[in-house]
C-alpha positions as CSV (number, residue, x, y, z in Angstrom):
1,M,-0.3,-55.5,-7.0
2,T,-3.6,-56.7,-5.7
3,A,-6.2,-54.7,-3.9
4,I,-5.5,-56.5,-0.7
5,A,-1.8,-55.7,-0.9
6,R,-2.6,-52.1,-1.6
7,A,-4.9,-51.9,1.3
8,G,-2.3,-53.5,3.5
9,S,0.4,-51.0,2.4
10,L,-2.1,-48.1,2.9
11,S,-2.9,-49.2,6.4
12,S,0.8,-49.6,7.2
13,W,1.4,-46.1,5.8
14,I,-1.5,-44.7,7.9
15,N,-0.1,-46.5,11.0
16,R,3.4,-45.0,10.3
17,C,1.9,-41.5,10.0
18,H,0.0,-41.7,13.2
19,D,2.8,-43.0,15.4
20,G,3.9,-39.5,16.2
21,G,6.5,-39.4,13.4
22,V,6.7,-36.9,10.5
23,I,5.7,-37.9,7.0
24,E,8.7,-37.9,4.7
25,V,8.5,-35.7,1.7
26,T,10.3,-38.1,-0.5
27,E,7.3,-40.0,-1.8
28,P,6.1,-39.0,-5.3
29,Q,2.4,-38.7,-4.2
30,V,3.4,-35.9,-1.7
31,W,5.2,-34.0,-4.5
32,T,2.3,-34.5,-6.8
33,L,-0.1,-33.1,-4.2
34,I,2.2,-30.2,-3.6
35,G,2.4,-29.5,-7.3
36,V,-1.4,-29.7,-7.7
37,F,-1.9,-27.4,-4.8
38,A,0.6,-24.9,-6.0
39,S,-0.9,-24.9,-9.5
40,A,-4.4,-24.5,-8.1
41,M,-3.3,-21.6,-6.0
42,F,-1.5,-20.0,-9.0
43,A,-4.6,-20.5,-11.2
44,M,-6.8,-18.9,-8.5
45,F,-4.5,-16.0,-8.1
46,A,-4.4,-15.4,-11.9
47,T,-8.1,-15.6,-12.2
48,M,-8.8,-13.3,-9.3
49,S,-6.2,-10.8,-10.7
50,G,-7.9,-10.9,-14.1
51,W,-11.3,-10.2,-12.5
52,F,-9.9,-7.4,-10.4
53,V,-8.4,-5.7,-13.4
54,R,-11.7,-6.1,-15.3
55,V,-13.7,-4.6,-12.4
56,L,-11.2,-1.8,-12.0
57,R,-11.3,-0.9,-15.7
58,A,-15.1,-0.9,-15.6
59,E,-15.2,1.4,-12.5
60,V,-12.6,3.8,-14.0
61,G,-14.7,3.9,-17.3
62,G,-17.8,4.7,-15.3
63,L,-15.9,7.4,-13.4
64,R,-14.7,9.0,-16.6
65,S,-18.1,9.2,-18.1
66,E,-19.5,10.6,-14.9
67,M,-16.7,13.2,-14.8
68,G,-17.5,14.1,-18.5
69,G,-21.1,14.7,-17.6
70,L,-20.0,16.8,-14.6
71,R,-17.6,18.8,-16.8
72,A,-20.4,19.6,-19.3
73,E,-22.7,20.7,-16.5
74,M,-20.0,22.9,-15.0
75,N,-19.3,24.5,-18.3
76,A,-23.0,25.2,-18.8
77,K,-23.2,26.8,-15.3
78,F,-20.1,28.9,-16.0
79,E,-21.5,30.1,-19.3
80,R,-24.6,31.3,-17.4
81,V,-22.5,33.1,-14.8
82,D,-20.5,34.7,-17.6
83,A,-23.7,35.9,-19.2
84,Q,-24.9,37.3,-15.9
85,F,-21.5,39.2,-15.5
86,D,-21.9,40.6,-19.0
87,R,-25.4,41.9,-18.1
88,V,-24.0,43.4,-14.9
89,D,-21.2,45.1,-16.9
90,V,-23.7,46.6,-19.3
91,K,-25.8,47.9,-16.4
92,L,-22.7,49.4,-14.7
93,L,-21.7,51.1,-18.0
94,H,-25.2,52.6,-18.3
95,L,-25.1,53.6,-14.7
96,D,-21.7,55.3,-15.2
97,R,-23.0,57.1,-18.2
98,D,-26.1,58.3,-16.3
99,V,-24.0,59.4,-13.3
100,Q,-21.6,61.4,-15.6
101,A,-24.7,63.1,-17.2
102,L,-26.0,64.0,-13.8
103,A,-22.6,65.3,-12.7
104,R,-22.3,67.5,-15.8
105,R,-25.8,68.9,-15.2
106,V,-25.2,69.5,-11.5
107,F,-21.6,70.7,-11.8
108,P,-21.3,72.3,-15.2
109,E,-18.0,74.1,-14.6
110,H,-15.9,70.9,-14.0
111,D,-16.1,69.6,-17.6
């Protein structure tokens, strides 16, 4: 087929398409374009899904490390609070001992 014959068939095809009619989906070129478009959309979906999973894993990994640091900080603070409670317990024991000694001195008959 010569270039002129192809140009003629292309112009007749364009004229047929613009006469208000609908393009028939029986031509192989149409099915090829549909297949190319479908495979391109599937490839784009697969690529974007892979990127999303990679970003999600990175964010979860960052969150885990941040929570690990927070856990260590909270444990350190709780250890300090426990130490303070231990000191308060010791002070209360000493205070109780002193109050009992004063009570024995002031009220000797209630031993």
